[in-house]
C-alpha positions in Angstrom: 17.6 49.5 -18.8 20.1 46.6 -18.4 20.1 46.9 -14.6 16.3 46.9 -14.6 16.2 43.7 -16.6 18.7 42.0 -14.4 16.8 43.0 -11.2 13.5 41.8 -12.7 15.1 38.5 -13.7 16.7 38.1 -10.3 13.4 38.8 -8.6 11.5 36.2 -10.7 14.3 33.7 -10.1 14.1 34.2 -6.3 10.3 33.8 -6.4 10.5 30.6 -8.4 13.2 29.2 -6.2 11.0 29.9 -3.1 8.0 28.2 -4.7 10.1 25.3 -5.7 11.5 24.9 -2.2 8.0 25.1 -0.6 6.7 22.6 -3.2 9.6 20.3 -2.7 9.1 20.0 1.1 5.4 19.4 0.6 6.0 16.8 -2.1 8.7 15.0 -0.1 6.5 14.7 3.0 3.5 13.6 0.9 5.7 10.9 -0.8 6.9 9.7 2.6 3.4 9.5 3.9 2.3 7.6 0.9 5.1 5.0 1.5 4.2 4.9 5.2 0.6 4.1 4.2 1.6 1.3 1.9 3.7 -0.3 4.6 0.9 0.1 7.1 -1.6 -1.7 4.9 0.8 -4.6 4.5 1.8 -4.9 8.1 -1.8 -4.5 9.3 -2.8 -7.4 7.1 -0.2 -9.6 8.9 -1.4 -8.4 12.3 -5.0 -9.2 11.4 -4.0 -12.7 10.1 -5.1 -11.8 6.5 -1.5 -12.2 5.3 1.3 -14.5 6.5 4.2 -12.9 8.5 6.9 -11.8 6.2 10.1 -10.6 7.9 11.4 -8.7 4.9 8.1 -6.7 4.6 8.1 -6.0 8.3 11.7 -4.9 8.3 11.1 -2.7 5.3 8.1 -1.1 7.0 9.8 -0.3 10.3 12.9 0.9 8.4 10.7 3.2 6.3 8.9 4.6 9.3 12.2 5.3 11.1 13.5 7.0 8.0 10.3 9.1 7.8 10.7 10.1 11.5 14.3 11.2 10.8 13.3 13.3 7.8 10.1 14.9 9.1 11.6 17.7 11.3 13.2 19.3 8.3 10.2 18.8 5.9 8.0 21.5 7.6 9.9 24.7 7.0 8.0 28.0 7.5 7.6 28.5 3.8 5.6 25.2 3.4 2.5 26.1 5.4 0.4 26.2 2.3 0.3 25.3 -1.3 0.8 21.9 -2.9 -2.5 20.7 -1.6 -0.9 20.2 1.9 -3.1 19.0 4.7 -0.7 20.2 7.3 -2.5 22.3 9.9 -1.1 25.7 11.2 -0.7 24.0 14.6 2.5 22.4 13.3 4.1 25.8 13.4 2.3 27.3 16.4 2.9 24.2 18.5 6.3 23.1 17.2 7.3 21.6 20.6 4.2 19.3 20.5 4.7 18.4 16.9 8.3 17.5 17.6 7.2 15.4 20.5 4.9 13.5 18.2 7.8 12.9 15.8 9.9 11.7 18.6 7.2 9.2 19.7 6.9 8.0 16.2 10.7 7.5 16.0 10.6 5.5 19.2 7.8 3.3 18.0 9.5 2.8 14.6 12.7 1.7 16.3 11.1 -1.7 17.1 12.3 -4.6 15.1 9.7 -7.4 15.3 11.0 -10.8 14.3 7.8 -12.8 14.4 4.0 -12.2 14.3 3.8 -12.1 18.1 6.3 -9.3 18.5 4.7 -7.6 15.5 1.4 -7.6 17.3 3.0 -5.8 20.2 5.0 -3.3 18.2 2.6 -2.3 15.4 -0.2 -0.8 17.6 2.4 1.7 19.0 3.3 2.8 15.5 -0.4 3.0 14.5 -1.3 5.0 17.6 1.4 7.7 17.2 0.5 8.0 13.5 -3.1 8.5 14.4 -2.4 10.9 17.3 -0.2 13.1 15.0 -2.6 13.1 12.1 -5.5 13.9 14.5 -3.8 17.0 15.9 -1.7 18.2 13.0 -3.4 17.2 9.7 -6.6 18.4 8.2 -9.2 16.0 7.1 -9.2 14.8 3.5 -11.4 16.8 1.2 -14.4 14.9 0.0 
C-alpha cells in the first residue's frame, strides 16, 4: 500500500512538473513578446515623428530585442507545442532550421545601436521586417 501511494504521488509530481515546465516556457516567451511590442510602439512613434528621439528608449528597445533573440531558442522546447494559449505554430518544430534562421536574422537586426533619429530610421525597419516575417510564418493569427 505504501509503495503504491509513493508511486502515485511521484507520478502526479512528474506530471505537474511537466505542465509547469511547458507553461513556464510559454509564459516566458509571451512576456518577452509583450516587452518587444511595447518597445516597438515607442520606437515606431520616434521613426514616424510622433515622438522625439530618446536615446535611452532606443537603447532599451534594441537591448530588449537582442535579449529576446538570445533567449528564444531555448523557449520552444518540444513540450511547449500547446497549452498556455500559445499561438506558436507546429512549423516551429517541423522547420526548426528555418525558425532558427529567423531568430538569427532578428539577433542581427537587434544588434544595431542607433544613436540618432536618422540611424534609427535605417535600423528599425530591419527589426520590424524580421519580426513580421517570423510571426507570419511561425505564429497563428490572434483569435477574435
